[in-house]
Structures are given as structure tokens and as C-alpha cells.
N, C-alpha and C positions, 0 to 999 in steps of 0.2 A: 364727545358730542360737541357740535358747533355752537357758537353763540349767536342766536337769532338777531341780535342788535346790529351785527355786521351786515352791510348791504347785500353782499353775495349770499350770506346765509339767509337773509330775509327773503331773497328771491327764491331760494330753494325751499324755504318754509311755506311760502305761498303756493308754490307748485305742489309740494308735498301734501298740503291741506286738500287741494282739489283731487289729486290722484289717489291719496289715501282714502278719501271719502268714497270715490268711485269704486276702488278695489274692495273696500268693506261692504259696500252695497252689493257688488257682484258676488262676493263670497257668502254673505249671510242670507241673501234673499231666497236661494233655493231651499233653505231649511226653515223659512218662516213657518210658524204655526206648529212646528215639530217640538216635542219635548227633547231634553238633552239625551234621555235614554233612547229615543227614536233616532236621533242624530248619530249616536254612537253605534247603534245596531246597523245603520246604513253605511257609515263611513269609518268605523273602527273605534277602538276605545279612546283615542285621543280626539275624536270628532272630525269635523270638516277642516281641511287645511288648504285645499286648492279649489279653484273654480269648478263647480259642477255644471253639467249640461243643463241649460235652462233657456227658454225662449228661442230655441233653435241653435244655440251656440254656447261656448264657454266664455265667461267674462261679460255676460250681458248685464247691463245696468237697468235700474228700474226708474220709476217716476221720481224717486228721491234725487238721483243725479240729474235727470232731465230738468227738474224744476230748479236745482241749484244752478245749472247752466243758464236758464232763463232769468234767474235772479241776477246773475252776473251781467247778462246782456242788458237788462233793464237799468242797472246801475250805470253801466258804460253809456247807455243812451242818454240818461239824465245829465251826466257830466259833459257829454258831447253837445247837448243843447244849451247848457249853461254851466260854466266852470265853477260858479258859485251856487250850484243847485241847492235849494232848501230841502229839508226833510220831506215836506209835502211834495215837492217836485219829484224827488226820488221815489216816494211811495206811489205816485200816480204813474210814473214811467215803468216801475216794476209791475204794477197792476196791469198795464198794457202788455208787458212781457208775459205775464201769466195767462192773459187772454190768448196770446199767440201760442203758448203751450197748449191751452185748451183746443185751439184750432188744429194742432197736430193730432189731437186725440179724437176729434169729432168732425174733421173736414170742414171747418168753418173759415178757411183762409180768407176768402174774398170779403167776408163780412167784418172780420176782426183786424185786418191788416191794411189800414189806409196808407197812402203813398209815403207819408213822412216817417213810417216806422222801419226799424232795421229788418232786413230780409235774411240775415245770416242764419240763425238757428232754424227758422221756419222753413228755410230752403234745404235743410239737411235731411235727406230722406230717412236716415236711420232714426230720427226722432219722431217720425210719423208712425209710431207703434205704441199700443197701449201696454204698459209694463206695470201692472198692478197699481194704477192710480188710486189715490185715496178718495173715498166717496166724499169726504168733507171738502176736498179741493174742487172736485168736479161740481158738486152741488152748489158751492158758494160762487164759483166763477160763472156758472150758467145764468145766474140771475142778473138782470139789468139794473145797475145802480151807478151813481157817479163814481168816476175814477178816484181811488184813494179812500173811499168810504169803508168803514168797518163792517165786517160781516155780522149779520144779526143771527147768530146761532150759538149753540153751546158745544161745539166740537172742540175736543181737547187732545186730539191725537198727535203723534210725534212727527208727522210729515212736515209740519210747519217749521220744526227745528232743523230738520235734515237739509233744508234748502238755504239756510241762512249764512253759511260760511263766507260767501263773497262780501257780505257787509263788513266783517271783521277785517278783511284785507283792504277794503276801500277806506276804512276809518282807523287804521293804525295811528296811534298818537291821539285819538279822541275816543276813548272807550265809553264815555257817557253817551256820545252820539251813536256809537255802535249799538249800545243797548236800546236806545230810543227807536232807531230806524228798524232794527231787527224785530222789536216788539210790534211796531206798526205794520211791517210786512207780513208777519205771522197773522195779524188780526184781519188781513184782507180775506182770509179763508177760515180762520179758526177763532171763534169768539169766546173761548173759555180760558181762564188764566192757567190751566194745566198745559196749555200750548204756548200762549204768547209770552208768559213770564219766563219759562225756561228758554224760549228762543232768544230773548234779550240777554239772559244770563249766559247762555252758551256763546253768543256773539261777543260779550264782554270778556269772558275767559279767553277765548281765542285771540282777541285783540291784544290782551295783556301778554299772552305767550308770543305773539308775533313781534311785540316790542322788545322781547328778550327776557321776559319774566318766567320763572319756573312755575310749574303747575300749582303747587301748594299756595304760594302767595297770590297767584291769579285767582284762585278760588276764594281766598280770604278777602281780597279786595272787592270781589264781586258780592260776597256775603254782606259786606258793609253797605253797599248800595241797596241790596235787596230789602234791608230793614226799612227803607223809606218807600217801598213799592207796595201798593195795595194788592192783597191776595197773594202774598209772597210765600206763605209758610210751606206749601208743598214743594216748591222749588228750593227754598232754603234747606228743607230736610234732605233733599236730594244732594245738595252740595255739602252739607255737614257730614252726613253719615256714609255716603257711598264710597269714598276713597279709603276709609279708615278701619272698618271693623276687623279685618283679618288680612293676611297676605295671600289668600287664595284668589287667583285671577278669575275663577269661575264665578260669575254673578250669582248672588243668592236671591232668588225670586221671593223667598219668604219675607224678606225685609226690604227688598229693593223694587219689587214689582216685576212685571214681565215686559215692560217697554211699550205698553199700549197707550200710555199718555206721554206727552212731551217730557214731563218731569221724571217719569220712570225711565224713559229711554236715556235721558241725560245721566241719571244715576248709574245705569249699567255701563255707559260709555266711560264715565269718569273712573269708576271702579276698575274697569278693564285696563285703562291707561295707567292709573296710579299703581296697580299691583303687578305690572310687567315692566320689562326693561328694553323693549324694542317695538317698533311699529308693527312688525309681523305678529308678534306675540299678543299685542293689544287687540288687533283686529280679530285674530283667531279666538281669543277669550270672549270678545263681545259677540261673536257669531254662535258660539257653542253654549247655549243656555235655553231654558224653557221660555219661549216667547218670540218677540218681534226681532228676530236676528238680523234682518236686512237693515233696518233703521239704526239699531244699536251699533252694529259693526260699521255702518257708514259714519256715524258720529265719532266713534272711537278712531276711525281712520283719519277723519279731518283733524281731530285733536293731535293724534300721534304724528300725522304728517307735518303739522306746524311745529311740533317739538323736535322731531328727528330729521326732517328735511326730505326732499325728493329722493336723495340717494339711498334712503332707507327702504323705499318701496321695492319689494322683491322683483327682480327682473322677470321672473316667470309670470308674475301678475301683470306687469306693465306690457309685456309682449301680447297678452291676450285681451286686455281690457277694451271694451267697446268705447268708441268716441274718444280715443286717446288724443288724437291730434287736436280735436275741438277743445277738449279739456285743457290741454297745455296752452293753446292760444288764448283762451279766455282767462286763464290764471294770470298770464302776463299782462293782458289788457286791463284787468281789474287792478292789478298791482300798480299800473301806471296812473290810475286814478287816485291812488292813495295820497293822503296828506304827507306821507313820508318821502314822496318823490323818488321812488325806486328807479334805478336803472334796470329796465327789464329786457334790454336787448339780449337776445340769445337765452331767454329763460329756460328753454328746453335743453340747453347744453349740459345741465346737471344730469341728464339721462345719457 
């Protein structure tokens, strides 16, 4: 395994994070809401291993990947406007990016995209498709309120966590800021600590891994910070218990949950990565369980991608994944915003 602290390996880790998340999303989403028994009846005793036909194609991604890409574009936009962008600047620019995502879902382009906003993703025709968008994200973004203000709701779902990975890449070397920004971005649509606290924790764990830290100490360091965070206990439990109870990569819904909250989804993803030894195995484990397979496999893919690098993503998945070129480009662009000053020229050469 490579050492992510090396610049070339970091480049691969950033790309692996994006591609791994997209592949996990595409693998798991066709079996959302199915029990493990139902998955095995449909795909065989070892469950789903390859992209199934969904949304008119194989390798289709959902709103989890769509919003991850818009998070990336918002962060890039913030730093393009101001190289010393504050957390508030970033939150407002990502809020605008999420409104552009909403426009792709509801044909509101002219209203939500004034002249000074990026036209990149909103001009991508493949994104103008509804792919199981979360009710909480749609409901929160439809309301008119000042940019960057917190959503006034009690939504605690996992979609806010699944879109956060670009924050970790942008703030490698500043894990405290990664936690703070990720939590703020989650709170743009999700007002419950079951969503925004695990979003911050996930961003911090990923940032530690991208610095070159192994998963176990990344979790331990994040646990230390969580003790200072209000309403942390659910997320703390997810980090303490999910990786350790046994060596079975199949998530145990009885003690981990089904992935319907941010903390539950994070627990399933951490367990799947900690109890396997490859990116492919981690994603497959996170997809094959009772519950929210799309988000849990997406999170596991982002984590495993950061650990194992882009080279570990199976070629058969990369060949079929939707929005591959856009994903590769944005991974490189976000990495160039990082405090670590990556050399991202040729980031797709790892493929």
C-alpha cells in the first residue's frame, strides 16, 4: 500500500476518494431499501458485486454524487473569488452551488444562476436528472433565506454526509477547519446533529487519512475532538463501536443501524472499511446489508479511495461509471485548492 503523505500518492488518494464514492453510490443504490436476504435472492449468495441496471444504464450515480460534485464546485468558486476565503465565504458559495443543483432538479436555471456563478456543472446535461434526491435537501433549498444561513429543520438523514468529501481534500493539513466547514455545509439542509455532527467527523477522518494517517488513529483523533462538540454522543458511538465488534465485513444492523441517519451510515461505512482489506471489498460489504446501501457504499468508497488510491478502483467500475470525466476533473481542481499545494497536473494519469 502506498503512503498518502507522498505527493503522488496524495493525488491518487484524492482521485480515489471521488471515484470510490461514485462507484459505491452506483453499486449500492439499486439495492436501497432491500434486505440482505432480498439482495442475495436477486444477485446470488454473495450479494451484489457489479453495477446493476438503474436509471436507464449501468453505473448510474444518484444525488449523493451529484451533490458531492456541486460541493466541489462551490469550494473551487469560493477560492477563485478569494484565495483567503473564510469559512463563511465558502459556506455561502457552496450554498449557491446547492441552489444550482436544485436548478438541475427543478428547471430553475435562470432564477438561480446569476452571471457571476460557474456554469460548469449546471451546463452538464447528465446532471439534469432526478436521481433519488433526498426530501430534506430539496425541501431545505426550496425555501428563500440568506445565503449561508442554517436550515431550520430536524432532518438527520445521511445525504448531508455523502456530499462532504471535497471539504477534506481542500483542507488537508487543517483538520479542525475541515470539521467546522463540513458541519456548516451539512447544516445548510440538515438541522439535526444526527446529520451535521457525523458530517464534520467524516470530513476530519478523511482529512487525517489524506495526510497519511491510518484509519485507526484518524478515528481516535476525531473522537478526541468530538468530546468538545455539543450533541456528539450518537456520532461518538458510531466511531467507537463500528470498526471493532468482530471481523465480519457484513454490517450488523442490530447494533449499527440501517444507515438512515448520518451517524448510522458513517458507522456502516467505517465497519466495512475496517473489516476488509481492499477498496472493492469495502464497497461491496457496505452495499450488501439491510438498509441504505447507496449512501453507505458511497461513504465506504470515499474512505477506501483515500486509503488505497485511485489505482485500487476496479477497472470494470471505472469503465462504466457515470460522469467519470467530470469527477476526475473536479477531484484535481479541488486538490489544487488544498493547503497542501498538490501538483495536480495529470491527476487522471493514475487511471
